[in-house]
C-alpha positions as CSV (number, residue, x, y, z in Angstrom):
1,M,12.5,-43.6,-19.6
2,T,16.3,-42.6,-19.7
3,T,18.5,-45.2,-19.2
4,I,22.0,-44.7,-18.3
5,V,24.8,-46.4,-20.8
6,W,28.2,-46.5,-18.9
7,F,31.0,-47.1,-21.5
8,R,34.0,-48.7,-20.2
9,Q,36.1,-50.9,-22.7
10,D,33.2,-51.0,-25.3
11,L,33.7,-47.8,-27.4
12,R,31.4,-48.3,-30.4
13,L,27.9,-48.2,-31.5
14,S,27.8,-51.3,-33.4
15,D,27.4,-54.6,-32.0
16,N,27.1,-52.9,-28.4
17,P,24.3,-55.0,-26.6
18,A,24.0,-52.5,-23.7
19,L,23.6,-49.6,-26.1
20,D,21.3,-51.6,-28.5
21,H,19.3,-52.4,-25.2
22,A,19.4,-48.8,-24.2
23,A,18.3,-47.3,-27.5
24,G,14.9,-49.4,-27.4
25,E,14.0,-48.4,-24.2
26,G,13.9,-44.5,-24.6
27,D,16.1,-41.8,-24.1
28,I,20.1,-42.6,-23.3
29,L,22.4,-41.2,-21.3
30,P,26.0,-42.4,-23.0
31,V,28.8,-41.5,-19.9
32,F,32.2,-42.6,-19.6
33,I,33.5,-42.4,-16.1
34,L,37.5,-42.1,-15.5
35,D,37.6,-44.2,-12.5
36,Q,40.3,-42.6,-9.7
37,T,39.5,-45.1,-7.2
38,G,41.5,-47.4,-7.9
39,D,45.3,-48.3,-7.8
40,G,48.5,-50.3,-9.5
41,F,46.7,-52.3,-12.4
42,A,43.2,-50.5,-11.9
43,K,44.3,-47.6,-13.4
44,R,45.6,-47.3,-17.0
45,G,49.2,-46.5,-18.0
46,A,50.5,-43.4,-19.8
47,A,50.0,-44.9,-23.4
48,S,46.8,-46.3,-23.0
49,N,45.6,-42.8,-21.5
50,W,46.8,-41.5,-25.2
51,W,44.8,-44.0,-26.9
52,L,41.7,-43.5,-24.4
53,H,41.5,-39.6,-25.2
54,H,41.3,-40.1,-29.1
55,S,39.2,-43.1,-28.8
56,L,36.7,-40.9,-26.5
57,A,36.9,-38.2,-29.2
58,A,36.0,-40.6,-31.8
59,L,32.8,-41.9,-29.7
60,K,31.6,-38.6,-28.6
61,K,31.7,-37.4,-32.7
62,E,30.2,-40.7,-33.9
63,L,27.2,-40.4,-30.8
64,G,26.6,-36.8,-30.8
65,G,27.6,-36.7,-27.4
66,L,29.2,-38.0,-24.3
67,V,28.9,-37.3,-20.8
68,L,32.2,-37.4,-18.9
69,R,32.9,-37.5,-15.1
70,S,35.7,-38.1,-13.4
71,G,35.9,-39.7,-9.7
72,D,34.3,-42.7,-7.5
73,P,31.8,-44.5,-10.2
74,Q,29.4,-45.3,-8.0
75,K,28.8,-41.7,-6.5
76,I,29.1,-40.5,-10.1
77,L,26.1,-43.0,-11.4
78,K,24.2,-42.0,-8.4
79,Q,24.2,-38.4,-9.0
80,L,23.4,-38.8,-12.9
81,I,20.4,-40.8,-11.8
82,E,19.3,-38.0,-9.3
83,E,20.1,-35.4,-12.0
84,T,18.3,-37.2,-15.2
85,G,15.9,-39.4,-13.1
86,A,17.1,-42.2,-14.7
87,E,15.6,-45.6,-14.1
88,T,18.0,-48.2,-15.3
89,V,21.7,-48.3,-15.3
90,V,23.5,-50.8,-18.3
91,W,27.0,-51.5,-18.8
92,N,28.7,-54.1,-21.1
93,R,30.7,-56.6,-18.5
94,C,34.6,-56.2,-17.8
95,Y,36.6,-59.2,-16.2
96,E,39.5,-57.9,-14.4
97,P,39.2,-58.7,-10.5
98,H,39.3,-54.9,-9.5
99,A,36.4,-54.1,-12.2
100,V,34.3,-57.5,-11.4
101,K,34.4,-56.4,-7.2
102,R,33.7,-53.2,-8.1
103,D,30.7,-53.6,-10.5
104,K,29.2,-56.3,-8.3
105,A,29.0,-53.6,-5.4
106,I,27.4,-50.9,-7.8
107,K,25.1,-53.3,-9.2
108,S,23.8,-54.3,-5.1
109,A,23.9,-50.4,-4.1
110,L,22.0,-49.4,-7.2
111,T,19.4,-52.5,-6.5
112,D,19.0,-51.5,-3.4
113,D,18.0,-48.1,-4.5
114,G,15.4,-49.4,-6.9
115,V,17.3,-48.6,-10.2
116,S,17.7,-51.7,-12.4
117,V,20.6,-52.6,-13.7
118,E,21.7,-55.0,-16.6
119,S,24.9,-55.7,-17.9
120,F,25.8,-57.6,-21.3
121,N,28.8,-59.5,-22.9
122,A,30.7,-57.4,-25.3
123,A,34.2,-58.4,-24.9
124,L,34.3,-61.9,-25.1
125,L,33.7,-64.6,-27.5
126,H,32.6,-67.0,-24.7
127,E,32.8,-65.4,-21.3
128,P,34.8,-67.4,-18.7
129,W,32.1,-69.6,-16.9
130,T,30.6,-70.7,-20.1
131,V,33.6,-72.9,-21.2
132,E,34.1,-75.7,-19.1
133,T,36.3,-78.9,-19.0
134,G,34.2,-82.5,-19.0
135,S,34.9,-82.3,-15.2
136,G,33.3,-78.9,-15.0
137,G,36.5,-76.8,-14.1
138,P,38.4,-74.3,-15.9
139,Y,41.0,-75.0,-18.9
140,K,44.5,-74.6,-17.6
141,V,45.6,-75.6,-21.2
142,F,45.2,-73.9,-24.6
143,T,44.9,-76.5,-27.1
144,P,41.7,-78.0,-25.1
145,F,40.3,-75.0,-24.9
146,W,40.6,-73.9,-28.5
147,R,39.3,-77.4,-29.2
148,N,36.4,-76.4,-27.4
149,I,35.3,-73.0,-28.9
150,R,36.8,-73.3,-32.3
151,T,33.2,-74.8,-33.4
152,R,30.8,-72.9,-31.1
153,D,29.0,-70.0,-32.9
154,P,29.7,-66.7,-30.7
155,G,26.4,-65.2,-32.1
156,A,25.9,-62.9,-35.1
157,P,27.1,-59.2,-34.3
158,T,24.6,-56.7,-34.7
159,H,24.5,-53.0,-36.4
160,K,24.7,-49.7,-34.9
161,P,21.1,-48.8,-33.4
162,R,19.1,-46.8,-35.8
163,N,17.6,-44.1,-33.4
164,I,19.5,-42.9,-30.7
165,S,18.1,-39.9,-28.6
166,L,20.3,-38.7,-26.2
167,A,19.6,-37.6,-23.0
168,K,21.6,-34.3,-21.4
169,A,23.8,-34.1,-18.3
170,K,27.0,-31.7,-17.7
171,S,30.0,-32.9,-18.7
172,E,33.8,-32.5,-17.8
173,T,35.9,-32.1,-21.2
174,L,38.8,-34.3,-22.2
175,D,41.6,-31.5,-21.8
176,D,40.3,-31.8,-18.4
177,W,41.6,-34.9,-18.0
178,N,45.2,-34.3,-19.2
179,L,45.3,-37.7,-20.8
180,T,47.8,-36.9,-23.4
181,P,51.9,-36.0,-23.1
182,S,52.6,-32.3,-23.8
183,K,56.3,-31.6,-22.2
184,P,57.5,-33.6,-23.3
185,D,55.2,-34.9,-26.3
186,W,56.5,-38.8,-26.2
187,A,53.9,-39.6,-28.5
188,E,54.5,-37.4,-31.2
189,G,53.8,-39.0,-34.6
190,W,51.6,-42.0,-32.9
191,S,48.5,-40.2,-34.9
192,D,50.4,-41.0,-38.4
193,I,50.7,-44.8,-37.1
194,W,47.4,-45.0,-35.2
195,T,43.8,-44.3,-35.8
196,P,41.7,-44.8,-32.3
197,G,38.2,-45.4,-32.6
198,E,35.6,-47.8,-34.5
199,D,36.3,-46.2,-37.6
200,G,40.0,-46.6,-37.6
201,A,39.4,-50.8,-35.7
202,H,37.4,-51.5,-39.3
203,N,39.9,-50.1,-41.5
204,R,42.2,-51.9,-40.3
205,L,40.4,-55.1,-40.1
206,D,39.4,-54.5,-43.6
207,N,43.3,-53.7,-44.7
208,F,44.4,-56.8,-43.2
209,L,41.6,-59.3,-44.7
210,R,42.5,-57.5,-48.1
211,S,46.2,-57.3,-47.9
212,R,48.0,-59.6,-44.8
213,L,45.7,-62.4,-44.0
214,E,47.2,-64.7,-47.0
215,R,50.5,-64.8,-45.6
216,Y,49.9,-64.3,-41.6
217,P,50.7,-68.0,-40.6
218,E,54.4,-67.6,-41.7
219,G,54.6,-63.5,-41.7
220,R,53.4,-63.0,-38.1
221,D,56.6,-63.9,-36.9
222,M,58.6,-62.0,-39.4
223,P,58.7,-58.2,-37.8
224,E,59.5,-56.4,-40.9
225,E,56.8,-58.1,-43.1
226,D,53.7,-56.1,-41.4
227,A,51.6,-59.1,-41.6
228,T,49.4,-59.0,-38.3
229,S,46.5,-57.2,-37.8
230,R,47.7,-54.9,-35.2
231,L,43.7,-54.8,-34.2
232,S,45.1,-55.4,-30.0
233,P,44.6,-51.7,-29.1
234,H,41.6,-51.3,-30.9
235,L,40.1,-54.6,-29.0
236,H,41.0,-53.5,-25.8
237,F,39.2,-50.6,-25.8
238,G,36.0,-52.4,-27.5
239,E,36.0,-50.2,-30.7
240,I,35.8,-53.6,-32.3
241,S,34.2,-56.7,-30.8
242,P,35.9,-60.1,-31.4
243,R,32.6,-61.3,-32.7
244,Q,32.8,-59.0,-35.1
245,I,36.5,-59.9,-36.2
246,W,35.5,-63.8,-35.8
247,A,32.3,-63.2,-38.5
248,R,34.4,-61.0,-40.8
249,V,37.0,-63.6,-40.9
250,K,34.9,-66.5,-41.4
251,S,33.3,-64.9,-44.4
252,H,36.3,-63.7,-45.9
253,A,37.5,-67.3,-45.8
254,E,34.3,-68.8,-47.0
255,N,34.4,-66.4,-50.1
256,H,38.2,-67.1,-50.7
257,S,38.9,-71.0,-50.1
258,E,42.6,-70.6,-50.2
259,L,42.7,-68.7,-46.9
260,S,40.9,-71.3,-44.7
261,K,44.0,-72.2,-43.3
262,P,45.3,-68.8,-42.5
263,A,41.7,-67.7,-41.0
264,D,42.1,-70.6,-38.6
265,K,45.7,-69.7,-37.2
266,F,44.6,-66.2,-36.9
267,L,41.3,-67.0,-35.1
268,S,43.2,-69.4,-33.3
269,E,45.2,-66.5,-31.9
270,L,41.7,-64.5,-31.2
271,A,40.6,-67.5,-29.1
272,W,44.3,-66.7,-27.3
273,R,42.6,-63.5,-25.7
274,D,39.5,-65.3,-24.3
275,F,41.9,-68.1,-23.0
276,S,43.9,-65.2,-21.2
277,Y,40.6,-64.0,-19.7
278,H,39.7,-67.4,-18.8
279,L,42.8,-67.5,-16.7
280,L,42.5,-64.2,-15.5
281,Y,38.7,-64.5,-14.4
282,H,38.9,-68.5,-12.5
283,F,43.0,-67.3,-11.1
284,P,42.6,-63.6,-10.2
285,T,46.1,-63.1,-8.6
286,L,47.8,-64.2,-12.0
287,P,49.1,-60.2,-12.7
288,E,50.6,-60.6,-8.8
289,K,51.3,-64.0,-7.9
290,N,53.4,-66.7,-9.8
291,W,50.6,-69.1,-11.0
292,K,53.1,-72.1,-10.5
293,E,54.3,-71.5,-6.5
294,D,57.5,-73.4,-7.0
295,F,58.6,-69.8,-8.5
296,N,58.2,-68.0,-5.3
297,A,61.8,-69.4,-4.2
298,F,63.4,-68.4,-7.5
299,P,66.5,-65.7,-6.7
300,W,65.4,-63.0,-8.6
301,S,68.1,-59.8,-9.3
302,T,66.8,-56.3,-8.3
303,S,69.5,-54.7,-10.7
304,R,67.8,-51.1,-11.3
305,K,70.8,-51.0,-13.7
306,S,69.9,-53.7,-16.0
307,L,66.4,-53.1,-15.8
308,H,66.7,-49.4,-17.0
309,A,69.1,-50.4,-19.8
310,W,66.3,-52.9,-21.0
311,Q,63.7,-50.1,-20.7
312,K,65.9,-48.3,-23.2
313,G,66.8,-50.6,-25.6
314,Q,70.4,-50.6,-24.6
315,T,71.1,-54.0,-23.9
316,G,73.5,-54.3,-26.4
317,Y,71.9,-57.5,-28.2
318,P,70.3,-55.7,-31.4
319,M,67.0,-57.7,-31.5
320,V,66.5,-57.1,-27.8
321,D,66.9,-53.1,-28.2
322,A,65.3,-52.7,-31.5
323,G,62.1,-54.3,-29.7
324,M,62.2,-52.2,-26.9
325,R,62.6,-49.0,-29.0
326,E,59.7,-49.8,-31.1
327,L,57.6,-50.0,-28.0
328,W,58.5,-46.5,-27.2
329,Q,58.5,-45.2,-30.5
330,T,55.4,-46.5,-31.9
331,G,53.4,-47.3,-28.2
332,V,53.3,-51.1,-29.6
333,M,55.5,-54.1,-29.9
334,H,55.9,-57.2,-32.5
335,N,54.5,-60.1,-31.0
336,R,57.9,-62.2,-31.5
337,L,59.9,-59.2,-30.0
338,R,57.7,-59.2,-27.1
339,M,58.6,-63.0,-26.6
340,I,62.2,-62.3,-27.2
341,T,62.7,-59.0,-24.7
342,A,60.5,-60.6,-22.1
343,S,62.7,-64.0,-22.1
344,F,65.7,-61.7,-21.7
345,L,64.5,-59.9,-19.1
346,I,63.9,-62.9,-16.9
347,K,66.5,-65.4,-18.0
348,H,69.3,-63.5,-19.0
349,L,69.0,-60.2,-16.5
350,R,67.0,-62.8,-13.9
351,I,64.7,-59.9,-13.2
352,H,61.1,-60.5,-11.9
353,W,58.7,-60.9,-14.5
354,R,56.3,-58.4,-12.5
355,E,59.0,-55.6,-13.5
356,G,58.4,-56.3,-17.0
357,E,54.7,-56.5,-16.6
358,E,54.4,-53.2,-15.0
359,W,56.6,-51.5,-18.0
360,F,54.5,-53.4,-20.6
361,W,51.3,-51.8,-19.1
362,D,52.6,-48.2,-18.8
363,T,54.2,-48.2,-22.5
364,L,52.0,-50.4,-24.5
365,V,48.7,-49.0,-26.2
366,D,47.1,-52.3,-25.8
367,A,47.8,-52.9,-22.5
368,D,45.4,-55.4,-21.4
369,L,45.5,-57.1,-18.1
370,A,44.5,-60.6,-18.9
371,N,47.0,-60.6,-22.1
372,N,49.7,-59.1,-20.2
373,A,49.8,-61.3,-17.4
374,A,49.3,-64.4,-19.2
375,S,51.6,-63.8,-21.7
376,W,54.2,-62.7,-19.1
377,Q,53.9,-66.0,-16.8
378,W,53.8,-67.8,-20.2
379,V,57.2,-66.7,-21.1
380,A,58.5,-67.0,-17.5
381,G,57.4,-70.5,-17.1
382,S,55.5,-69.7,-14.0
383,G,52.3,-69.7,-15.8
384,A,49.3,-72.0,-16.9
385,D,50.0,-73.6,-20.1
386,A,53.6,-71.8,-20.1
387,A,56.8,-72.5,-22.3
388,P,59.3,-74.3,-19.6
389,F,61.6,-72.3,-18.0
390,F,64.8,-73.8,-19.9
391,R,63.4,-72.4,-23.0
392,I,65.6,-69.7,-22.8
393,F,65.5,-67.5,-26.7
394,N,69.1,-66.8,-27.9
395,P,68.6,-62.9,-29.3
396,I,71.4,-63.7,-31.6
397,T,69.8,-66.7,-33.3
398,Q,66.5,-65.5,-32.7
399,G,67.4,-62.2,-34.8
400,E,69.2,-64.0,-37.4
401,K,65.9,-66.2,-38.1
402,F,63.4,-63.6,-37.7
403,D,65.1,-60.7,-39.2
404,P,67.9,-62.1,-41.3
405,D,68.1,-59.0,-43.5
406,G,68.3,-56.8,-40.3
407,D,65.8,-54.7,-41.5
408,Y,64.3,-54.5,-38.4
409,I,66.9,-53.6,-36.2
410,R,68.3,-51.0,-38.8
411,R,65.0,-49.4,-38.2
412,Y,65.4,-48.8,-34.6
413,C,68.6,-49.1,-33.9
414,P,69.8,-46.8,-37.1
415,E,73.1,-46.3,-35.3
416,L,74.0,-50.1,-36.8
417,A,72.5,-49.1,-39.8
418,K,75.8,-49.4,-42.2
419,L,76.9,-52.4,-40.5
420,E,77.3,-55.6,-42.5
421,T,74.0,-58.1,-42.1
422,K,76.6,-60.8,-41.0
423,Y,77.6,-58.9,-37.7
424,I,74.4,-56.9,-37.5
425,H,72.8,-59.6,-34.7
426,A,76.3,-59.6,-33.0
427,P,78.0,-56.5,-33.3
428,W,81.0,-57.2,-30.8
429,E,82.0,-60.2,-32.9
430,A,82.6,-57.6,-36.1
431,P,86.1,-57.1,-36.8
432,K,87.3,-53.5,-36.0
433,D,87.5,-52.4,-39.9
434,A,84.1,-53.4,-40.1
435,L,82.9,-51.5,-36.9
436,K,84.9,-48.4,-38.2
437,A,83.1,-48.6,-42.1
438,A,80.3,-48.7,-40.2
439,G,80.8,-45.6,-37.9
440,V,80.2,-47.8,-35.0
441,K,82.1,-47.3,-32.0
442,L,81.3,-50.2,-29.4
443,G,80.2,-48.3,-26.1
444,E,80.1,-45.0,-27.2
445,D,77.7,-45.3,-30.0
446,Y,76.3,-48.7,-29.6
447,P,77.0,-50.3,-25.9
448,H,78.8,-53.5,-25.5
449,P,76.5,-56.5,-24.2
450,I,75.5,-55.8,-20.5
451,V,75.7,-60.3,-20.3
452,D,77.1,-63.0,-21.8
453,H,74.5,-65.1,-23.4
454,K,76.2,-68.2,-22.5
455,T,77.0,-67.1,-19.0
456,A,73.9,-65.6,-18.5
457,R,72.0,-68.9,-19.8
458,E,74.0,-71.4,-17.5
459,A,73.1,-68.7,-14.4
460,A,69.7,-69.1,-15.1
461,L,69.7,-72.6,-15.6
462,E,71.4,-72.9,-12.3
463,A,69.1,-70.9,-10.4
464,Y,66.0,-72.6,-11.7
465,D,67.6,-75.7,-10.6
466,K,68.3,-74.4,-6.8
467,T,64.3,-73.2,-7.2
468,R,63.0,-77.0,-7.8
469,S,65.1,-78.8,-5.3
């Protein structure tokens, strides 16, 4: 019997429940469908497409074959059933609103045709409907959500199936899809930073446990310390499962008792990912609408000039600009910088969080709808369990605290590299001779601040007060 395994955000062989099930039934036809029916957040951004290209190439090599088709998934699956005589289709569940709607329709249509359809959890520690408050509703605050799941066993991860027998069908090629940039190649050098694929994911986890977990609680906020795991794109594309990470971290901490607290902190951050999906599942308008409706009346600015300055890392605030340039140059941004840059866009420039969400969606290799939406609304103060709006990050003091020597700024804002550390977080305050000695001409080599911090902060709080009243 032939079973179609529809790969989506589960591009791995180990701990893959759909693949495990199919491999035990007979021949499998592994297929990835480039869904061309959606719009907006239903389609991947450019940076995600780069990752997808390389991840699919790795999966095909590991499997020994992978059928690629593009178009309407429902029509393509029916075509493949006709071509192969497959009687069963299996997949691992996705939780984005458009994916839930799509998958329900496909399951219904295939079932009506007499095809067996089964789906599994491969992406979360605990699925959204399995975690409830005492009253039976969804959680809206992370801390009690974490208390609920921290002692739960997500189950033991499984190994790669021993015997995989592949069925065959006609396939498109990755090159047909043009997922990687060429003219210009704005992703040049990314392959030196990232290794998409299951092996790359496990190597990164191994490296993290071996050399960075110990300093994770303190170092995770310091962008130059490289203390984070950088597993987020691997998790999003399912090259490694959260269950695998949970088991490895737990085991490592049990063997190294001094790592118990760092491990717990890291696992709580992994749980934030589950919490974001919990929110998205129960509140499917999260990527588009303010979770707190009070913010619907906020007087947002529509300045494209300010938005473009932020996108290009030309705001005149070095910590903000360094973060935005890291994003453009590497396809990722340190988490502390995500908060700083998001706060600046929303509260200093008073530009709607949706603009930032869409930019991150297009430029992050780890762009993930649940994390993206929940995090932007968290910073804006409009989301569940959000930081209050009046918590406005000062980009100068944030830089002084988390990049005290200015090393991160010097890396991504090289025009300021020779500026003395005491001026590097606010170069407009440097005396002329210090700027001259560093070879910096404000307004030419590096921009003047596009807004004054104090004035912008007061304006944001005034706008917020008007919204509340």
